[in-house]
C-alpha positions in Angstrom: -30.6 5.2 56.3 -33.2 6.8 54.3 -33.4 8.1 50.7 -35.8 10.7 49.4 -37.6 12.6 52.2 -34.9 12.2 54.8 -31.3 13.3 54.7 -28.9 10.4 54.6 -26.1 12.5 55.9 -28.0 13.2 59.1 -28.8 9.5 59.4 -25.1 8.7 58.9 -24.1 11.3 61.6 -26.4 9.4 64.0 -24.8 6.1 63.2 -21.3 7.6 63.6 -22.3 8.8 67.1 -24.1 5.7 68.3 -23.2 5.4 72.0 -20.7 8.3 72.0 -20.2 11.6 70.2 -17.5 10.9 67.7 -18.4 13.0 64.7 -19.6 16.6 64.2 -21.4 17.4 61.0 -19.6 20.2 59.2 -19.4 22.3 56.0 -22.1 22.0 53.4 -24.4 19.7 55.3 -24.1 21.9 58.4 -25.3 24.8 56.2 -28.3 22.6 55.3 -29.0 21.9 59.0 -28.8 25.6 59.8 -31.2 26.3 56.8 -28.7 28.5 55.0 -28.4 26.1 52.1 -30.9 23.7 50.4 -28.5 20.9 49.7 -24.9 19.8 49.6 -23.3 17.1 47.4 -21.4 15.4 50.1 -20.9 15.1 53.9 -18.0 16.5 55.9 -17.4 15.6 59.5 -15.0 16.6 62.2 -14.0 13.4 64.1 -12.6 12.8 67.5 -8.9 12.3 67.2 -8.8 8.8 68.7 -8.5 5.2 67.5 -11.9 4.1 68.9 -13.6 6.8 66.8 -11.7 5.7 63.7 -12.6 2.0 64.3 -16.3 2.8 64.8 -16.5 5.1 61.7 -14.8 2.3 59.7 -17.3 -0.2 60.9 -20.2 2.0 60.0 -18.8 2.7 56.5 -18.1 -1.1 56.1 -21.8 -1.8 56.9 -22.8 0.5 54.0 -20.3 -1.1 51.6 -18.2 2.0 51.4 -14.9 2.2 49.5 -12.0 4.5 50.0 -11.5 7.4 47.6 -8.1 9.1 47.1 -7.1 10.6 50.4 -5.4 9.7 53.6 -6.2 6.5 55.5 -8.8 6.9 58.3 -6.0 6.7 60.9 -5.1 9.1 63.7 -1.5 9.4 62.6 -2.6 11.1 59.4 -5.7 12.9 60.7 -3.7 14.6 63.5 -1.3 15.9 60.8 -4.2 17.7 59.0 -5.1 15.2 56.3 -8.6 14.2 55.3 -9.9 10.7 54.7 -12.5 10.2 51.9 -14.9 7.3 51.2 -18.1 6.7 49.3 -20.9 4.2 48.9 -24.1 3.8 47.0 -27.5 4.3 48.6 -30.1 3.5 46.0 -29.3 5.9 43.1 -27.5 8.3 45.4 -23.7 8.3 45.8 -22.9 9.1 49.4 -19.5 10.8 49.8 -17.8 11.2 53.1 -14.9 13.6 54.0 -13.5 13.0 57.5 -11.0 15.1 59.3 -10.0 16.0 62.9 -8.4 19.4 62.3 -10.6 21.6 60.0 -9.2 24.8 58.6 -9.2 28.0 60.6 -10.5 26.4 63.8 -8.1 26.7 66.8 -7.6 24.0 69.5 -9.8 26.2 71.7 -12.5 26.5 69.1 -12.5 22.7 68.7 -12.5 22.1 72.4 -15.6 24.4 72.8 -17.2 22.7 69.8 -16.8 19.2 71.3 -18.0 20.4 74.7 -21.1 21.9 73.2 -21.7 18.8 71.1 -21.6 16.5 74.1 -24.7 18.2 75.6 -26.5 19.1 72.4 -29.3 17.3 70.5 -27.4 16.9 67.3 -23.7 17.3 66.7 -23.3 20.0 64.1 -20.8 22.9 63.8 -22.3 26.3 64.9 -22.7 29.2 62.6 -19.6 30.9 63.8 -17.4 27.8 63.2 -19.1 27.3 59.9 -18.3 30.8 58.8 -14.6 30.3 59.8 -14.4 27.0 57.9 -15.9 28.5 54.8 -13.8 31.6 54.6 -11.9 31.8 51.4 -10.2 34.3 49.0 -9.4 36.8 51.7 -5.9 38.2 52.1 -5.6 36.8 55.6 -6.4 33.3 54.3 -3.5 33.3 51.8 -1.4 31.2 54.2 -4.1 28.5 53.8 -3.4 28.6 50.0 0.2 27.9 50.8 -0.8 25.0 52.9 -2.9 23.6 50.1 0.1 23.9 47.7 2.2 22.0 50.3 -0.6 19.3 50.6 -0.4 18.9 46.8 3.3 18.4 46.9 3.0 16.0 49.8 0.3 14.0 48.1 1.9 13.9 44.6 3.6 10.5 45.1 0.6 9.1 46.8 -1.6 10.3 44.0 0.7 8.6 41.5 0.6 5.3 43.5 -3.2 5.5 44.1 -4.2 3.8 40.8 -2.2 0.7 41.8 -3.5 0.8 45.4 -7.1 1.2 44.1 -6.7 -1.9 41.8 -5.2 -3.8 44.8 -8.2 -3.1 47.0 -10.9 -3.4 44.4 -13.8 -5.6 45.6 -12.6 -5.4 49.3 -14.7 -3.9 52.1 -13.4 -0.7 53.5 -12.3 -2.6 56.6 -10.3 -5.1 54.6 -8.9 -2.4 52.4 -7.9 -0.2 55.4 -4.9 -2.2 56.5 -3.6 -2.4 52.9 -4.0 1.3 52.4 -2.3 2.1 55.7 0.7 -0.1 54.7 0.8 1.5 51.2 0.7 5.0 52.6 3.4 4.5 55.3 6.6 6.0 54.1 4.9 7.6 51.1 2.3 10.0 52.6 3.8 12.0 55.4 1.9 12.1 58.7 2.3 15.9 58.9 1.5 18.3 56.1 4.5 20.3 57.3 6.8 17.4 56.5 6.2 18.0 52.8 7.9 21.4 52.6 
């Protein structure tokens, strides 16, 4: 990965997709790729919803010395329920933050299917401008149900957030791969697999 002239998030996308398309660059970094933004502070990806993709992404993150941040484990059971997994690592003076999901807001199953189909044959897996606009829509009356979902996420995650300090202390110094199994065990029974289970 490069620092300075290159974009480390583009490099990371290539690593995530070594041998198979597993991750599509989204949100702020997608806006950078499409030249409608100069920079973005973190990286967001839409992942394939399968265990192989999760294992590969974990291996890449481990190689970079990544650590989990507060969020769901990088596990299909939570990802398919609408949760996002967060990690970060240092690259020189840069803090590289990753946000990983399989079901981004406001994209239907059909939208996602078309996006994956297009990404398989494309040069670089990045959401298109139409999908990007949908993901970025906020503060519109028709988006108020999303605000309700966010409130439900906060309720669902409240206990997990309270336990996170202890979990974080337990995994301190471990690689993301070593920490993964511990986080999964700690989250089971506390963090519901489905956002809808929290209402």
